Structures are given as structure tokens and as C-alpha cells.
Backbone as XML, in Angstrom:
<?xml version="1.0"?>
<chain id="A" units="angstrom">
  <residue number="1" name="MET">
    <atom name="N" x="0.835" y="-1.177" z="0.000"/>
    <atom name="CA" x="0.000" y="0.000" z="0.000"/>
    <atom name="C" x="0.884" y="1.246" z="0.000"/>
  </residue>
  <residue number="2" name="LYS">
    <atom name="N" x="0.480" y="2.249" z="-0.729"/>
    <atom name="CA" x="1.264" y="3.476" z="-0.837"/>
    <atom name="C" x="1.149" y="4.306" z="0.435"/>
  </residue>
  <residue number="3" name="ARG">
    <atom name="N" x="2.246" y="4.972" z="0.805"/>
    <atom name="CA" x="2.249" y="5.820" z="2.002"/>
    <atom name="C" x="2.084" y="7.287" z="1.645"/>
  </residue>
  <residue number="4" name="ALA">
    <atom name="N" x="2.166" y="7.615" z="0.365"/>
    <atom name="CA" x="2.032" y="9.007" z="-0.061"/>
    <atom name="C" x="0.607" y="9.274" z="-0.518"/>
  </residue>
  <residue number="5" name="ILE">
    <atom name="N" x="0.262" y="10.542" z="-0.576"/>
    <atom name="CA" x="-1.029" y="10.910" z="-1.144"/>
    <atom name="C" x="-0.951" y="10.632" z="-2.641"/>
  </residue>
  <residue number="6" name="TYR">
    <atom name="N" x="-1.958" y="9.979" z="-3.158"/>
    <atom name="CA" x="-1.942" y="9.527" z="-4.544"/>
    <atom name="C" x="-3.191" y="10.018" z="-5.254"/>
  </residue>
  <residue number="7" name="GLU">
    <atom name="N" x="-3.025" y="10.680" z="-6.365"/>
    <atom name="CA" x="-4.147" y="11.190" z="-7.143"/>
    <atom name="C" x="-4.325" y="10.332" z="-8.379"/>
  </residue>
  <residue number="8" name="GLY">
    <atom name="N" x="-5.528" y="9.841" z="-8.586"/>
    <atom name="CA" x="-5.829" y="9.048" z="-9.772"/>
    <atom name="C" x="-5.952" y="9.941" z="-10.993"/>
  </residue>
  <residue number="9" name="GLY">
    <atom name="N" x="-5.972" y="9.314" z="-12.153"/>
    <atom name="CA" x="-6.121" y="10.055" z="-13.401"/>
    <atom name="C" x="-7.419" y="10.840" z="-13.431"/>
  </residue>
  <residue number="10" name="ARG">
    <atom name="N" x="-7.377" y="12.022" z="-14.006"/>
    <atom name="CA" x="-8.534" y="12.910" z="-14.024"/>
    <atom name="C" x="-9.565" y="12.471" z="-15.047"/>
  </residue>
  <residue number="11" name="GLY">
    <atom name="N" x="-10.774" y="12.885" z="-14.799"/>
    <atom name="CA" x="-11.856" y="12.624" z="-15.733"/>
    <atom name="C" x="-12.192" y="13.876" z="-16.521"/>
  </residue>
  <residue number="12" name="ALA">
    <atom name="N" x="-13.121" y="13.728" z="-17.417"/>
    <atom name="CA" x="-13.604" y="14.851" z="-18.209"/>
    <atom name="C" x="-15.102" y="14.654" z="-18.399"/>
  </residue>
  <residue number="13" name="SER">
    <atom name="N" x="-15.717" y="15.535" z="-19.122"/>
    <atom name="CA" x="-17.160" y="15.414" z="-19.318"/>
    <atom name="C" x="-17.515" y="14.134" z="-20.072"/>
  </residue>
  <residue number="14" name="ARG">
    <atom name="N" x="-16.584" y="13.582" z="-20.843"/>
    <atom name="CA" x="-16.872" y="12.381" z="-21.628"/>
    <atom name="C" x="-16.103" y="11.148" z="-21.177"/>
  </residue>
  <residue number="15" name="VAL">
    <atom name="N" x="-15.110" y="11.331" z="-20.295"/>
    <atom name="CA" x="-14.257" y="10.223" z="-19.858"/>
    <atom name="C" x="-14.284" y="10.157" z="-18.331"/>
  </residue>
  <residue number="16" name="SER">
    <atom name="N" x="-14.556" y="8.979" z="-17.799"/>
    <atom name="CA" x="-14.576" y="8.814" z="-16.344"/>
    <atom name="C" x="-13.182" y="8.932" z="-15.760"/>
  </residue>
  <residue number="17" name="ALA">
    <atom name="N" x="-13.107" y="9.378" z="-14.506"/>
    <atom name="CA" x="-11.828" y="9.421" z="-13.794"/>
    <atom name="C" x="-11.353" y="7.999" z="-13.531"/>
  </residue>
  <residue number="18" name="GLU">
    <atom name="N" x="-10.031" y="7.848" z="-13.388"/>
    <atom name="CA" x="-9.463" y="6.543" z="-13.041"/>
    <atom name="C" x="-9.987" y="6.126" z="-11.669"/>
  </residue>
  <residue number="19" name="ASN">
    <atom name="N" x="-10.502" y="4.935" z="-11.562"/>
    <atom name="CA" x="-11.037" y="4.457" z="-10.285"/>
    <atom name="C" x="-9.922" y="3.767" z="-9.510"/>
  </residue>
  <residue number="20" name="ILE">
    <atom name="N" x="-9.377" y="4.442" z="-8.501"/>
    <atom name="CA" x="-8.295" y="3.877" z="-7.693"/>
    <atom name="C" x="-8.806" y="3.360" z="-6.349"/>
  </residue>
  <residue number="21" name="ILE">
    <atom name="N" x="-10.123" y="3.325" z="-6.173"/>
    <atom name="CA" x="-10.703" y="2.841" z="-4.918"/>
    <atom name="C" x="-10.705" y="1.316" z="-4.932"/>
  </residue>
  <residue number="22" name="PRO">
    <atom name="N" x="-10.100" y="0.680" z="-3.928"/>
    <atom name="CA" x="-10.116" y="-0.784" z="-3.878"/>
    <atom name="C" x="-11.558" y="-1.294" z="-3.776"/>
  </residue>
  <residue number="23" name="PRO">
    <atom name="N" x="-11.845" y="-2.446" z="-4.356"/>
    <atom name="CA" x="-13.220" y="-2.948" z="-4.359"/>
    <atom name="C" x="-13.776" y="-3.237" z="-2.967"/>
  </residue>
  <residue number="24" name="ASP">
    <atom name="N" x="-12.903" y="-3.468" z="-1.973"/>
    <atom name="CA" x="-13.393" y="-3.748" z="-0.626"/>
    <atom name="C" x="-13.408" y="-2.507" z="0.271"/>
  </residue>
  <residue number="25" name="ALA">
    <atom name="N" x="-13.239" y="-1.320" z="-0.316"/>
    <atom name="CA" x="-13.342" y="-0.080" z="0.466"/>
    <atom name="C" x="-14.800" y="0.151" z="0.857"/>
  </residue>
  <residue number="26" name="GLU">
    <atom name="N" x="-14.986" y="0.782" z="2.013"/>
    <atom name="CA" x="-16.327" y="1.058" z="2.541"/>
    <atom name="C" x="-16.709" y="2.515" z="2.258"/>
  </residue>
  <residue number="27" name="LYS">
    <atom name="N" x="-17.895" y="2.723" z="1.697"/>
    <atom name="CA" x="-18.385" y="4.091" z="1.489"/>
    <atom name="C" x="-18.833" y="4.631" z="2.838"/>
  </residue>
  <residue number="28" name="ILE">
    <atom name="N" x="-18.306" y="5.784" z="3.223"/>
    <atom name="CA" x="-18.665" y="6.408" z="4.499"/>
    <atom name="C" x="-20.061" y="7.004" z="4.341"/>
  </residue>
  <residue number="29" name="PRO">
    <atom name="N" x="-20.931" y="6.832" z="5.336"/>
    <atom name="CA" x="-22.338" y="7.203" z="5.173"/>
    <atom name="C" x="-22.628" y="8.705" z="5.251"/>
  </residue>
  <residue number="30" name="PHE">
    <atom name="N" x="-21.752" y="9.534" z="4.761"/>
    <atom name="CA" x="-22.068" y="10.950" z="4.581"/>
    <atom name="C" x="-21.374" y="11.436" z="3.328"/>
  </residue>
  <residue number="31" name="GLU">
    <atom name="N" x="-21.937" y="12.431" z="2.727"/>
    <atom name="CA" x="-21.388" y="12.990" z="1.492"/>
    <atom name="C" x="-21.886" y="14.419" z="1.362"/>
  </residue>
  <residue number="32" name="THR">
    <atom name="N" x="-21.281" y="15.125" z="0.454"/>
    <atom name="CA" x="-21.749" y="16.474" z="0.137"/>
    <atom name="C" x="-22.204" y="16.461" z="-1.317"/>
  </residue>
  <residue number="33" name="ARG">
    <atom name="N" x="-22.649" y="17.587" z="-1.791"/>
    <atom name="CA" x="-23.104" y="17.670" z="-3.175"/>
    <atom name="C" x="-21.975" y="17.368" z="-4.151"/>
  </residue>
  <residue number="34" name="SER">
    <atom name="N" x="-20.732" y="17.655" z="-3.767"/>
    <atom name="CA" x="-19.594" y="17.497" z="-4.684"/>
    <atom name="C" x="-18.600" y="16.410" z="-4.286"/>
  </residue>
  <residue number="35" name="TYR">
    <atom name="N" x="-18.768" y="15.778" z="-3.115"/>
    <atom name="CA" x="-17.775" y="14.802" z="-2.652"/>
    <atom name="C" x="-18.434" y="13.562" z="-2.060"/>
  </residue>
  <residue number="36" name="GLU">
    <atom name="N" x="-17.800" y="12.417" z="-2.292"/>
    <atom name="CA" x="-18.113" y="11.175" z="-1.596"/>
    <atom name="C" x="-16.837" y="10.726" z="-0.901"/>
  </residue>
  <residue number="37" name="PHE">
    <atom name="N" x="-16.970" y="9.995" z="0.201"/>
    <atom name="CA" x="-15.821" y="9.556" z="0.982"/>
    <atom name="C" x="-15.866" y="8.044" z="1.171"/>
  </residue>
  <residue number="38" name="TYR">
    <atom name="N" x="-14.704" y="7.421" z="1.007"/>
    <atom name="CA" x="-14.566" y="5.978" z="1.202"/>
    <atom name="C" x="-13.395" y="5.741" z="2.143"/>
  </residue>
  <residue number="39" name="VAL">
    <atom name="N" x="-13.428" y="4.624" z="2.869"/>
    <atom name="CA" x="-12.315" y="4.253" z="3.740"/>
    <atom name="C" x="-11.921" y="2.814" z="3.419"/>
  </residue>
  <residue number="40" name="HIS">
    <atom name="N" x="-10.604" y="2.576" z="3.407"/>
    <atom name="CA" x="-10.087" y="1.240" z="3.135"/>
    <atom name="C" x="-9.146" y="0.850" z="4.260"/>
  </residue>
  <residue number="41" name="ARG">
    <atom name="N" x="-9.429" y="-0.272" z="4.882"/>
    <atom name="CA" x="-8.598" y="-0.773" z="5.986"/>
    <atom name="C" x="-7.956" y="-2.079" z="5.548"/>
  </residue>
  <residue number="42" name="ILE">
    <atom name="N" x="-6.617" y="-2.120" z="5.626"/>
    <atom name="CA" x="-5.905" y="-3.351" z="5.275"/>
    <atom name="C" x="-4.564" y="-3.381" z="6.017"/>
  </residue>
  <residue number="43" name="HIS">
    <atom name="N" x="-4.269" y="-4.507" z="6.630"/>
    <atom name="CA" x="-3.000" y="-4.727" z="7.337"/>
    <atom name="C" x="-2.728" y="-3.620" z="8.361"/>
  </residue>
  <residue number="44" name="GLY">
    <atom name="N" x="-3.749" y="-3.202" z="9.102"/>
    <atom name="CA" x="-3.578" y="-2.184" z="10.132"/>
    <atom name="C" x="-3.426" y="-0.758" z="9.621"/>
  </residue>
  <residue number="45" name="ARG">
    <atom name="N" x="-3.566" y="-0.560" z="8.322"/>
    <atom name="CA" x="-3.445" y="0.777" z="7.722"/>
    <atom name="C" x="-4.813" y="1.215" z="7.233"/>
  </residue>
  <residue number="46" name="VAL">
    <atom name="N" x="-5.048" y="2.512" z="7.315"/>
    <atom name="CA" x="-6.324" y="3.068" z="6.885"/>
    <atom name="C" x="-6.054" y="4.148" z="5.849"/>
  </residue>
  <residue number="47" name="THR">
    <atom name="N" x="-6.762" y="4.095" z="4.731"/>
    <atom name="CA" x="-6.657" y="5.118" z="3.698"/>
    <atom name="C" x="-8.045" y="5.656" z="3.408"/>
  </residue>
  <residue number="48" name="VAL">
    <atom name="N" x="-8.137" y="6.961" z="3.275"/>
    <atom name="CA" x="-9.386" y="7.627" z="2.930"/>
    <atom name="C" x="-9.329" y="7.999" z="1.452"/>
  </residue>
  <residue number="49" name="TYR">
    <atom name="N" x="-10.419" y="7.764" z="0.741"/>
    <atom name="CA" x="-10.550" y="8.149" z="-0.663"/>
    <atom name="C" x="-11.605" y="9.225" z="-0.753"/>
  </residue>
  <residue number="50" name="ILE">
    <atom name="N" x="-11.246" y="10.333" z="-1.366"/>
    <atom name="CA" x="-12.164" y="11.455" z="-1.530"/>
    <atom name="C" x="-12.477" y="11.548" z="-3.018"/>
  </residue>
  <residue number="51" name="VAL">
    <atom name="N" x="-13.747" y="11.411" z="-3.366"/>
    <atom name="CA" x="-14.173" y="11.396" z="-4.760"/>
    <atom name="C" x="-14.931" y="12.685" z="-5.055"/>
  </residue>
  <residue number="52" name="THR">
    <atom name="N" x="-14.461" y="13.432" z="-6.047"/>
    <atom name="CA" x="-15.239" y="14.591" z="-6.487"/>
    <atom name="C" x="-16.272" y="14.099" z="-7.486"/>
  </residue>
  <residue number="53" name="THR">
    <atom name="N" x="-17.481" y="14.570" z="-7.335"/>
    <atom name="CA" x="-18.580" y="14.093" z="-8.172"/>
    <atom name="C" x="-19.147" y="15.207" z="-9.049"/>
  </residue>
  <residue number="54" name="ASP">
    <atom name="N" x="-18.434" y="16.320" z="-9.139"/>
    <atom name="CA" x="-18.934" y="17.426" z="-9.943"/>
    <atom name="C" x="-18.444" y="17.306" z="-11.381"/>
  </residue>
  <residue number="55" name="TYR">
    <atom name="N" x="-18.348" y="18.375" z="-12.107"/>
    <atom name="CA" x="-18.129" y="18.365" z="-13.552"/>
    <atom name="C" x="-16.886" y="17.586" z="-13.989"/>
  </residue>
  <residue number="56" name="HIS">
    <atom name="N" x="-15.771" y="17.734" z="-13.289"/>
    <atom name="CA" x="-14.551" y="16.999" z="-13.624"/>
    <atom name="C" x="-14.227" y="16.040" z="-12.482"/>
  </residue>
  <residue number="57" name="PRO">
    <atom name="N" x="-14.898" y="14.892" z="-12.439"/>
    <atom name="CA" x="-14.698" y="13.989" z="-11.307"/>
    <atom name="C" x="-13.287" y="13.421" z="-11.248"/>
  </residue>
  <residue number="58" name="GLY">
    <atom name="N" x="-12.849" y="13.126" z="-10.046"/>
    <atom name="CA" x="-11.546" y="12.533" z="-9.805"/>
    <atom name="C" x="-11.548" y="11.871" z="-8.439"/>
  </residue>
  <residue number="59" name="ILE">
    <atom name="N" x="-10.473" y="11.177" z="-8.098"/>
    <atom name="CA" x="-10.370" y="10.474" z="-6.827"/>
    <atom name="C" x="-9.002" y="10.767" z="-6.229"/>
  </residue>
  <residue number="60" name="LEU">
    <atom name="N" x="-8.985" y="11.057" z="-4.924"/>
    <atom name="CA" x="-7.748" y="11.301" z="-4.204"/>
    <atom name="C" x="-7.642" y="10.264" z="-3.098"/>
  </residue>
  <residue number="61" name="SER">
    <atom name="N" x="-6.503" y="9.584" z="-3.015"/>
    <atom name="CA" x="-6.236" y="8.598" z="-1.977"/>
    <atom name="C" x="-5.362" y="9.249" z="-0.914"/>
  </residue>
  <residue number="62" name="VAL">
    <atom name="N" x="-5.836" y="9.264" z="0.346"/>
    <atom name="CA" x="-5.112" y="9.942" z="1.416"/>
    <atom name="C" x="-4.910" y="8.987" z="2.590"/>
  </residue>
  <residue number="63" name="PRO">
    <atom name="N" x="-3.667" y="8.540" z="2.856"/>
    <atom name="CA" x="-3.424" y="7.728" z="4.042"/>
    <atom name="C" x="-3.750" y="8.527" z="5.305"/>
  </residue>
  <residue number="64" name="VAL">
    <atom name="N" x="-4.365" y="7.869" z="6.267"/>
    <atom name="CA" x="-4.799" y="8.554" z="7.482"/>
    <atom name="C" x="-3.632" y="9.230" z="8.198"/>
  </residue>
  <residue number="65" name="GLU">
    <atom name="N" x="-2.424" y="8.624" z="8.180"/>
    <atom name="CA" x="-1.297" y="9.295" z="8.853"/>
    <atom name="C" x="-0.992" y="10.645" z="8.216"/>
  </residue>
  <residue number="66" name="LYS">
    <atom name="N" x="-1.263" y="10.793" z="6.921"/>
    <atom name="CA" x="-1.079" y="12.096" z="6.264"/>
    <atom name="C" x="-2.147" y="13.079" z="6.718"/>
  </residue>
  <residue number="67" name="LEU">
    <atom name="N" x="-3.374" y="12.604" z="6.927"/>
    <atom name="CA" x="-4.420" y="13.474" z="7.468"/>
    <atom name="C" x="-4.065" y="13.939" z="8.879"/>
  </residue>
  <residue number="68" name="ILE">
    <atom name="N" x="-3.510" y="13.023" z="9.684"/>
    <atom name="CA" x="-3.094" y="13.379" z="11.042"/>
    <atom name="C" x="-1.997" y="14.437" z="10.992"/>
  </residue>
  <residue number="69" name="GLU">
    <atom name="N" x="-1.008" y="14.266" z="10.097"/>
    <atom name="CA" x="0.048" y="15.270" z="9.933"/>
    <atom name="C" x="-0.565" y="16.623" z="9.551"/>
  </residue>
  <residue number="70" name="PHE">
    <atom name="N" x="-1.519" y="16.592" z="8.639"/>
    <atom name="CA" x="-2.167" y="17.826" z="8.191"/>
    <atom name="C" x="-2.910" y="18.502" z="9.350"/>
  </residue>
  <residue number="71" name="ILE">
    <atom name="N" x="-3.673" y="17.726" z="10.102"/>
    <atom name="CA" x="-4.425" y="18.285" z="11.227"/>
    <atom name="C" x="-3.471" y="18.863" z="12.265"/>
  </residue>
  <residue number="72" name="GLN">
    <atom name="N" x="-2.383" y="18.154" z="12.564"/>
    <atom name="CA" x="-1.407" y="18.659" z="13.530"/>
    <atom name="C" x="-0.777" y="19.963" z="13.022"/>
  </residue>
  <residue number="73" name="TYR">
    <atom name="N" x="-0.461" y="20.035" z="11.759"/>
    <atom name="CA" x="0.124" y="21.250" z="11.175"/>
    <atom name="C" x="-0.847" y="22.417" z="11.310"/>
  </residue>
  <residue number="74" name="VAL">
    <atom name="N" x="-2.100" y="22.177" z="10.982"/>
    <atom name="CA" x="-3.095" y="23.255" z="11.038"/>
    <atom name="C" x="-3.329" y="23.708" z="12.471"/>
  </residue>
  <residue number="75" name="GLN">
    <atom name="N" x="-3.349" y="22.783" z="13.422"/>
    <atom name="CA" x="-3.579" y="23.134" z="14.817"/>
    <atom name="C" x="-2.430" y="23.973" z="15.381"/>
  </residue>
  <residue number="76" name="VAL">
    <atom name="N" x="-1.200" y="23.716" z="14.944"/>
    <atom name="CA" x="-0.032" y="24.433" z="15.433"/>
    <atom name="C" x="0.073" y="25.815" z="14.782"/>
  </residue>
  <residue number="77" name="SER">
    <atom name="N" x="-0.290" y="25.890" z="13.518"/>
    <atom name="CA" x="-0.133" y="27.146" z="12.754"/>
    <atom name="C" x="-1.097" y="28.223" z="13.228"/>
  </residue>
</chain>
């Protein structure tokens, strides 16, 4: 599993974005008009997938430790 933030290939109005969400990822039961969220747990690691559902859809894979680093950075700043 990748430890870096990974962005899948972009979509367009006629081409779907690259689907980098593992088939056993769980859709988190909340969403916004423009985003869906998925979580994947494997071998003690957790990755969050953020899917944009607006005009140019795409998927971003974010390991939870990177989210923790981000939250800690924002809290200190």
C-alpha cells in the first residue's frame, strides 16, 4: 500500500476518472453535493478516498497518517 497521497487520473465530461478505490473499500455514510468519501482498511493501515462528483470527477487517496500530519500542522499554525 502506498504511504504518499496519490491522485488518480482525471476525468472529463466524456471520460470517467481513473477508479483507484479498492473494491473492498467502505463508502462512508455521509457525502456532500460534490464529494463522496470511502475508507479502506488493510494490514492495520487506513486510507481515505475522496471522490469529487462534480463536472470533472476525480479520486484522491489519502493515508490517514497524512491526514493526522495535516491536522497537527493546522492546529499548530
